[in-house]
C-alpha positions as CSV (number, residue, x, y, z in Angstrom):
1,X,-7.4,-6.2,46.2
2,X,-6.4,-7.4,50.3
3,X,-4.3,-8.3,52.7
4,X,-4.9,-10.9,54.9
5,X,-2.9,-11.7,58.2
6,X,-3.6,-15.0,59.6
7,X,-2.5,-17.4,61.9
8,X,-1.5,-20.5,59.6
9,X,2.0,-22.0,58.9
10,X,1.8,-23.3,55.3
11,X,4.3,-25.4,55.8
12,X,2.8,-27.3,59.3
13,X,0.8,-30.2,58.5
14,X,-1.7,-29.4,61.1
15,X,-4.2,-27.0,59.5
16,X,-4.6,-24.7,62.7
17,X,-1.4,-23.3,64.8
18,X,-0.1,-20.9,66.8
19,X,2.0,-18.4,64.1
20,X,0.0,-15.3,64.0
21,X,1.4,-13.1,60.9
22,X,2.7,-9.2,62.4
23,X,3.7,-6.3,60.6
24,X,6.0,-4.6,63.6
25,X,7.7,-1.5,63.8
26,X,9.0,-1.3,67.1
27,X,11.7,0.6,69.7
28,X,13.1,-1.6,72.1
29,X,16.6,-1.6,74.5
30,X,18.5,-3.8,76.7
31,X,19.8,-3.3,79.9
32,X,23.0,-0.9,79.7
33,X,22.0,-0.2,75.7
34,X,18.7,2.2,76.2
35,X,17.6,3.2,72.6
36,X,15.8,6.8,72.4
37,X,14.4,6.4,68.9
38,X,10.7,6.2,68.0
39,X,9.4,3.2,66.2
40,X,8.4,4.1,62.5
41,X,5.0,4.7,61.3
42,X,3.0,2.0,59.5
43,X,0.6,2.6,56.8
44,X,-1.6,0.1,55.4
45,X,-3.9,1.0,52.1
46,X,-6.2,-1.8,50.8
47,X,-10.1,-2.6,50.0
48,X,-9.7,-5.7,51.9
49,X,-7.6,-5.7,55.2
50,X,-8.1,-9.1,57.6
51,X,-6.4,-9.7,60.9
52,X,-6.9,-12.8,62.2
53,X,-6.2,-15.5,65.0
54,X,-3.9,-13.0,67.3
55,X,-2.4,-11.3,63.9
56,X,-1.1,-7.9,64.7
57,X,0.0,-4.7,63.3
58,X,2.2,-3.2,66.3
59,X,4.4,0.0,66.4
60,X,4.9,0.0,70.3
61,X,7.7,1.4,72.0
62,X,9.4,0.1,75.1
63,X,12.3,3.0,75.2
64,X,11.9,6.8,75.5
65,X,10.6,7.2,72.2
66,X,6.8,7.8,71.5
67,X,4.9,4.8,69.8
68,X,4.5,5.2,66.1
69,X,1.3,5.8,64.3
70,X,-0.3,3.5,62.7
71,X,-2.6,4.6,59.5
72,X,-5.4,2.2,57.4
73,X,-7.0,3.4,54.5
74,X,-9.8,0.8,53.3
75,X,-13.2,-0.1,52.3
76,X,-13.3,-3.0,54.7
77,X,-11.6,-3.9,57.7
78,X,-12.3,-6.8,59.5
79,X,-10.4,-8.3,63.0
80,X,-11.4,-11.5,64.9
81,X,-9.4,-14.1,66.9
82,X,-6.7,-14.4,69.2
83,X,-3.6,-16.6,69.9
84,X,-2.7,-18.4,72.9
85,X,1.1,-17.8,72.3
86,X,2.2,-14.3,73.9
87,X,5.9,-14.3,73.3
88,X,7.2,-15.4,70.2
89,X,10.6,-12.7,71.2
90,X,9.9,-8.7,71.1
91,X,10.6,-8.1,67.6
92,X,7.4,-10.4,66.4
93,X,5.4,-9.6,69.3
94,X,6.1,-7.0,71.1
95,X,4.0,-6.5,74.1
96,X,2.8,-10.2,74.6
97,X,-0.8,-9.3,73.5
98,X,-2.7,-12.6,72.5
99,X,-5.5,-10.4,70.5
100,X,-5.8,-9.9,66.8
101,X,-5.7,-5.9,66.4
102,X,-4.0,-2.6,66.5
103,X,-1.3,-2.0,69.1
104,X,0.8,1.6,69.7
105,X,1.6,1.6,73.1
106,X,4.4,2.8,75.6
107,X,5.5,-0.1,77.2
108,X,7.9,1.0,79.5
109,X,11.5,-1.3,79.7
110,X,14.9,1.0,79.3
111,X,13.9,4.2,79.1
112,X,16.3,7.0,79.1
113,X,14.5,9.8,81.0
114,X,11.1,9.6,80.7
115,X,9.0,6.8,78.8
116,X,7.5,7.7,75.4
117,X,3.9,8.1,74.8
118,X,1.6,5.7,73.0
119,X,1.3,6.4,69.2
120,X,-1.9,7.0,67.3
121,X,-4.6,4.8,65.4
122,X,-6.4,6.1,62.4
123,X,-8.7,4.1,60.8
124,X,-10.7,5.5,57.8
125,X,-12.9,2.7,56.1
126,X,-16.4,2.4,54.6
127,X,-16.9,-0.5,57.4
128,X,-15.1,-1.7,60.5
129,X,-16.1,-4.7,62.0
130,X,-14.3,-6.2,65.0
131,X,-15.3,-9.5,66.5
132,X,-14.4,-11.8,69.3
133,X,-10.8,-11.4,70.2
134,X,-10.1,-7.9,68.9
135,X,-8.7,-5.2,69.8
136,X,-7.4,-1.4,68.7
137,X,-5.4,-0.4,71.8
138,X,-3.2,2.9,72.6
139,X,-2.7,2.3,76.0
140,X,0.6,2.8,78.1
141,X,2.0,1.2,81.1
142,X,4.6,3.7,81.4
143,X,4.1,7.6,82.7
144,X,4.0,8.1,78.9
145,X,0.6,9.8,77.7
146,X,-2.4,7.5,76.0
147,X,-2.8,7.4,72.1
148,X,-5.7,8.4,69.9
149,X,-8.0,6.4,67.9
150,X,-10.0,7.8,66.1
151,X,-12.0,6.0,63.2
152,X,-14.1,7.4,60.6
153,X,-16.1,4.8,58.5
154,X,-18.9,6.2,55.8
155,X,-20.8,2.8,56.7
156,X,-21.1,0.5,59.9
157,X,-19.1,0.1,63.0
158,X,-19.6,-2.9,64.3
159,X,-17.5,-4.2,67.5
160,X,-18.8,-7.3,70.1
161,X,-17.4,-9.8,72.1
162,X,-14.8,-10.9,74.5
163,X,-11.1,-12.8,74.8
164,X,-11.5,-16.5,75.8
165,X,-10.4,-15.4,79.5
166,X,-13.7,-13.3,79.6
167,X,-11.7,-9.8,79.3
168,X,-13.7,-7.4,77.4
169,X,-12.8,-6.6,73.6
170,X,-12.8,-3.3,71.7
171,X,-10.9,-0.4,71.7
172,X,-8.7,1.3,74.4
173,X,-6.7,4.6,75.2
174,X,-5.2,3.9,78.8
175,X,-2.4,5.5,80.8
176,X,-1.1,3.5,83.7
177,X,1.5,5.3,84.9
178,X,1.7,6.6,88.5
179,X,4.2,9.3,88.7
180,X,3.7,12.8,89.5
181,X,4.4,13.4,85.7
182,X,2.4,11.2,84.2
183,X,0.9,11.7,80.9
184,X,-3.2,11.8,80.2
185,X,-5.2,9.1,78.4
186,X,-6.1,9.5,75.2
187,X,-9.3,10.5,73.3
188,X,-11.1,8.2,71.5
189,X,-13.4,8.8,68.6
190,X,-15.8,6.9,66.4
191,X,-17.8,8.2,63.9
192,X,-20.0,6.2,61.7
193,X,-22.2,7.2,58.6
194,X,-25.0,4.3,59.2
195,X,-25.3,2.3,62.6
196,X,-22.8,1.8,65.5
197,X,-23.1,-1.3,67.2
198,X,-21.3,-2.5,70.4
199,X,-22.2,-5.6,71.7
200,X,-21.4,-8.9,73.5
201,X,-19.6,-7.9,76.2
202,X,-17.5,-5.7,74.1
203,X,-15.8,-2.1,75.4
204,X,-14.8,1.0,74.8
205,X,-12.9,2.7,77.6
206,X,-10.4,5.3,78.6
207,X,-8.9,5.7,81.9
208,X,-5.8,6.8,84.2
209,X,-4.5,5.5,86.7
210,X,-2.4,8.0,87.7
211,X,-2.3,11.9,88.0
212,X,-3.4,12.2,84.5
213,X,-6.7,12.7,83.6
214,X,-8.7,9.9,81.6
215,X,-9.5,10.6,77.9
216,X,-12.6,11.6,75.9
217,X,-14.8,9.4,73.8
218,X,-16.8,10.4,71.5
219,X,-19.3,8.0,69.2
220,X,-21.1,9.3,66.2
221,X,-23.7,7.7,64.2
222,X,-25.7,9.5,61.3
223,X,-28.9,6.8,62.4
224,X,-28.3,4.3,65.6
225,X,-26.5,4.0,68.3
226,X,-26.8,0.7,70.1
227,X,-25.3,-0.7,73.5
228,X,-26.4,-4.6,73.9
229,X,-24.3,-6.2,76.5
230,X,-21.7,-3.8,76.2
231,X,-20.0,-0.4,78.0
232,X,-18.8,2.9,77.4
233,X,-16.4,3.7,80.0
234,X,-14.0,6.5,81.1
235,X,-12.8,5.6,84.7
236,X,-9.8,7.9,86.5
237,X,-7.9,6.7,89.9
238,X,-6.3,10.2,90.7
239,X,-7.6,12.5,88.3
240,X,-10.7,13.6,86.3
241,X,-12.6,11.3,84.3
242,X,-13.0,11.7,80.7
243,X,-16.1,12.8,79.2
244,X,-18.3,10.6,77.0
245,X,-20.5,11.9,74.1
246,X,-22.9,9.7,72.0
247,X,-24.3,11.5,69.2
248,X,-26.9,10.1,66.6
249,X,-29.6,11.4,64.3
250,X,-32.4,8.5,65.2
251,X,-31.9,6.5,67.8
252,X,-29.6,5.4,71.3
253,X,-30.8,2.1,72.8
254,X,-28.9,0.5,75.9
255,X,-29.7,-2.9,76.3
256,X,-28.2,-4.5,79.6
257,X,-25.1,-2.1,79.1
258,X,-23.6,0.4,80.8
259,X,-22.2,4.3,80.5
260,X,-19.7,5.4,83.0
261,X,-17.3,8.0,83.8
262,X,-16.1,7.3,87.3
263,X,-13.6,9.0,89.7
264,X,-11.6,7.7,92.8
265,X,-9.1,10.0,94.3
266,X,-9.5,12.8,96.5
267,X,-11.7,15.9,96.4
268,X,-10.2,17.3,93.7
269,X,-10.8,15.3,90.8
270,X,-14.3,15.3,88.8
271,X,-16.3,12.8,87.1
272,X,-16.6,13.1,83.2
273,X,-19.7,14.6,81.9
274,X,-22.3,12.3,79.8
275,X,-24.0,13.8,76.9
276,X,-26.7,11.5,74.6
277,X,-28.3,13.5,71.8
278,X,-30.3,11.5,69.7
279,X,-34.0,11.6,68.7
280,X,-35.1,8.9,70.8
281,X,-33.4,7.5,73.7
282,X,-34.6,3.7,75.0
283,X,-33.0,2.1,78.2
284,X,-33.8,-1.3,79.2
285,X,-31.6,-2.9,82.2
286,X,-29.1,-0.2,81.9
287,X,-27.0,2.1,83.7
288,X,-25.7,5.8,82.7
289,X,-23.3,6.9,85.5
290,X,-20.9,9.8,86.3
291,X,-19.9,9.1,89.9
292,X,-17.0,10.2,91.9
293,X,-16.0,9.3,95.6
294,X,-14.6,12.5,97.5
295,X,-15.5,15.0,94.2
296,X,-18.0,16.0,92.5
297,X,-19.9,13.6,90.3
298,X,-20.2,14.6,86.6
299,X,-23.2,16.1,84.8
300,X,-25.7,13.5,83.0
301,X,-27.7,15.6,79.7
302,X,-30.1,13.0,77.9
303,X,-31.5,15.4,75.0
304,X,-33.9,13.8,73.1
305,X,-35.8,15.4,70.1
306,X,-39.2,13.0,70.5
307,X,-38.7,10.4,73.7
308,X,-36.7,9.0,76.6
309,X,-37.7,6.0,77.6
310,X,-36.4,4.2,80.6
311,X,-37.2,1.0,82.2
312,X,-37.3,0.2,86.0
313,X,-34.9,-1.6,85.9
314,X,-32.3,1.0,84.7
315,X,-31.0,4.1,86.3
316,X,-29.2,7.2,86.1
317,X,-26.9,8.4,89.0
318,X,-24.3,11.6,88.7
319,X,-23.7,10.9,93.0
320,X,-21.0,11.6,94.9
321,X,-20.0,9.0,97.8
322,X,-19.1,12.1,99.9
323,X,-18.1,15.0,97.8
């Protein structure tokens, strides 16, 4: 019927303690005993999956093995909350993430050769709800590539909120490697059979700090896409920015929000393209940016079958500072 990963110790007299539950399969190593094997994959099949209070499913790798894949199959997935305890030992809370969620990253450590790529996250559900403190994160702090995050929901997808320190919650696929052979960021695909909502400081982000390109982001909804105080971004420090595509049958609306594909770097990288394609597009105090510093800015394409409404506080900018 259900699987709950909670943050309550049943043997404690205190009703609230920081002992988040974890399902983990990690590849770790100690100095002088490098491990090149990959973590195993984790598959969860349940009508209701709840991750709360910093509880998580974790297949991160600290070796040259690729992070394990996490596959979720259920009717409803609910993720929320975080913990103040960020290190309970490598095998329990590998990666020191305070958020609740799913983590498949490549975190480095003792890599026999190049460090491994991040694993992938696959969620098939009717409804995905991510609230304050929640993350889906397939990032890497090594020269490995970021993993894919793919969510297919027949109903709604709702992502909202930040962590306690103000850092955005949401969906992340990033690569932080700066070596010449570092990999690209992984792609993010979020598909809703009804409505998609991103709000209250949450973000969907694909980025690269090294020579690999940032991953692409695709958000699709059968009815509406709403960004309310939120952001969808791809960013690259040295390479090209990823493309962003939002497709909805009826409406794409941005309130106090940003869609951005930006690049730093030299004259070669280009900003990623941004494409919006519904019947109606509404921008209120919002920005759509495809900017570059020395290279070429990306293209911004708005395709609305009925109307594009942009207020005076909103802007579209595909410029380059010097390119």
